[in-house]
C-alpha positions in Angstrom: 121.1 196.2 156.4 117.5 197.0 157.2 117.8 200.7 156.5 119.2 200.2 153.0 116.4 197.6 152.3 113.7 200.1 153.4 115.2 202.7 151.0 115.2 200.5 147.9 112.0 198.7 148.7 109.9 201.8 149.0 107.6 200.8 146.3 106.8 197.3 147.6 106.5 198.4 151.2 103.7 200.8 150.4 101.6 197.7 149.5 102.4 195.6 152.5 99.6 195.4 154.9 102.0 194.0 157.6 104.1 197.2 157.4 103.4 200.2 159.6 104.4 198.9 163.1 107.5 198.4 165.1 107.9 194.7 164.3 108.2 194.7 160.5 109.1 198.4 159.9 107.0 201.5 159.2 105.9 202.7 155.8 108.3 205.8 155.8 108.0 208.7 153.5 110.7 209.4 151.1 111.8 212.5 153.1 112.2 210.2 156.2 114.1 207.5 154.2 116.4 210.3 152.9 117.7 210.7 156.4 118.7 207.1 156.8 122.1 207.1 154.8 123.8 209.5 157.4 122.4 207.4 160.3 123.5 204.2 158.7 127.1 205.6 158.2 127.4 206.8 161.7 126.0 203.6 163.3 128.3 201.4 161.3 131.5 203.5 161.5 131.5 203.8 165.3 131.8 200.1 166.1 134.4 199.8 163.2 136.6 202.5 164.8 136.3 200.9 168.2 137.2 197.5 166.6 140.2 199.0 164.8 141.5 200.5 168.1 140.9 197.5 170.3 141.7 194.5 168.2 143.9 193.1 165.5 141.2 194.4 163.2 142.4 193.3 159.8 140.8 189.8 159.8 137.5 190.9 161.5 137.4 193.9 159.0 137.5 191.4 156.2 134.3 189.7 157.4 132.7 193.1 157.9 133.6 194.0 154.4 132.2 190.7 153.1 128.8 191.2 154.8 128.7 194.9 153.6 129.4 193.8 150.0 126.6 191.1 150.3 124.3 193.8 151.6 125.1 196.1 148.7 124.6 193.6 146.0 121.4 192.3 147.7 119.7 195.7 147.8 121.3 198.3 145.6 120.8 198.7 141.8 121.9 197.7 139.3 122.6 194.3 140.9 119.7 194.2 143.4 119.8 190.4 143.9 116.7 190.7 146.2 114.6 191.3 143.0 116.4 188.5 140.9 115.6 185.2 142.4 117.0 182.7 143.2 120.2 184.6 143.7 118.9 186.5 146.8 119.0 183.3 148.8 122.7 182.4 148.4 123.6 186.1 148.9 121.8 186.1 152.3 123.5 182.9 153.3 126.9 184.3 152.4 126.1 187.5 154.3 125.1 185.7 157.5 128.1 183.4 157.2 130.4 186.5 157.2 128.6 187.6 160.4 129.3 184.2 162.0 132.9 184.3 160.9 133.2 187.9 162.3 131.7 186.8 165.7 134.0 183.8 166.1 137.0 185.9 165.2 136.4 188.8 167.7 135.4 186.5 170.5 138.2 184.0 169.8 136.0 180.9 169.7 136.1 177.9 167.3 134.1 177.9 164.2 130.8 176.0 164.3 130.7 172.3 163.4 129.5 171.2 160.0 126.1 170.5 161.7 126.0 174.0 163.0 126.8 175.5 159.6 124.1 173.3 157.9 121.6 174.3 160.5 122.3 177.9 160.2 122.0 177.9 156.4 118.8 175.9 156.5 117.2 178.2 159.1 118.2 181.3 157.2 116.9 179.9 153.9 113.6 179.0 155.5 113.2 182.5 157.1 114.0 184.1 153.6 111.4 182.0 151.8 108.8 182.5 154.5 109.1 186.2 154.2 108.8 186.0 150.5 105.7 183.7 150.6 104.0 186.3 152.8 104.9 189.0 150.3 104.4 187.1 147.1 101.4 189.1 145.8 102.9 192.5 146.5 106.2 191.6 145.2 104.7 190.3 141.9 102.8 193.6 141.5 105.9 195.6 141.8 108.0 193.4 139.5 110.2 192.1 142.4 111.0 188.6 141.1 112.0 186.8 144.2 112.5 183.0 144.3 108.9 182.5 145.5 107.4 184.8 142.8 109.3 182.8 140.2 108.4 179.3 141.7 104.8 180.1 142.5 103.3 179.5 145.9 102.8 175.7 145.6 106.3 174.9 144.5 107.7 177.4 147.2 105.6 175.6 149.8 107.1 172.2 148.8 110.6 173.7 148.9 109.8 175.0 152.4 108.7 171.6 153.5 111.9 170.0 152.1 114.1 172.5 153.9 112.2 171.8 157.1 112.8 168.0 156.8 116.4 168.7 156.2 116.6 171.0 159.3 115.0 168.2 161.4 117.4 165.6 160.1 120.5 167.9 160.6 119.2 168.7 164.1 118.9 165.0 165.1 121.8 163.4 163.2 124.5 166.0 163.3 123.6 168.2 166.3 122.1 165.5 168.5 119.2 167.7 169.5 116.0 165.8 170.0 114.2 169.0 171.2 115.1 170.9 168.0 114.2 168.1 165.7 110.8 167.7 167.4 110.3 171.5 166.9 110.8 171.1 163.2 108.6 168.1 163.0 105.8 170.0 164.7 106.4 172.9 162.4 106.1 170.7 159.4 103.0 169.0 160.6 101.2 172.3 161.3 102.2 173.6 157.9 100.9 170.6 156.0 97.8 170.6 158.1 97.1 174.2 157.3 97.8 173.7 153.6 95.4 170.7 153.3 92.7 172.7 155.2 93.2 175.5 152.6 94.5 177.9 155.2 97.6 178.7 153.4 96.2 182.1 152.2 95.6 183.1 155.9 99.3 183.2 156.6 99.7 186.9 156.0 96.5 187.6 158.2 98.3 185.8 161.2 101.7 186.9 160.6 102.1 189.0 163.7 100.9 186.0 165.8 103.2 183.6 164.0 106.1 186.1 164.6 105.4 186.4 168.2 105.1 182.6 168.8 108.3 182.0 166.9 110.2 184.7 168.9 109.0 183.2 172.3 110.0 179.7 171.2 113.4 181.0 169.8 114.2 182.7 173.2 113.3 179.5 175.1 115.4 177.3 172.9 118.3 179.9 172.9 118.8 179.2 176.6 118.8 175.5 176.0 121.1 175.7 173.0 123.6 178.0 174.9 123.8 175.8 178.0 124.0 172.4 176.0 126.4 173.8 173.3 124.2 172.3 170.6 126.0 174.2 167.8 129.6 173.6 168.9 
């Protein structure tokens, strides 16, 4: 997924100040990107072959195909939904849903509850919009018409707040997780505070710090969610 995205987003990535590291991806040259298709094919085909040899692979393969198709229409011209907001958001949600279905299938576990699905979609939508908000200026310069570029930063911020409120409500009412709902309430409060203080423009400047904090909190919460089966 990320390899194809780097290839098709070459023009935009050259402008992104946050690129050029091992967290968000390097600004690769065209010659370096030209080596990716073979690597992508090998990395993806090997597990598919193993899957075919060790499982009743037809049903899992259907979900792999679904995710791959979403990846193609998201990234590759002439469709390139990543550049045609708001269609990139449902495409991403459909793709990650295929991954969830695939995981449940090969591990022979039940599908998530309605609350689990809603939380998953809200979390992915927030993550997608957050990335687009950081990249709004560079995306606009290159004609990458994401949802955030089309909405503008203020409306996109209100959409983010709405999704955050929904995530908190789903966490509390459907998942029964006070810890997770408090996390989203704090996230919302900090976001509103920064916006009122006029610090919204500094998001890109502090992107690495935000990413590290979110990662640490995510790892801590993963242990809790796993043991308490929050998403079951």
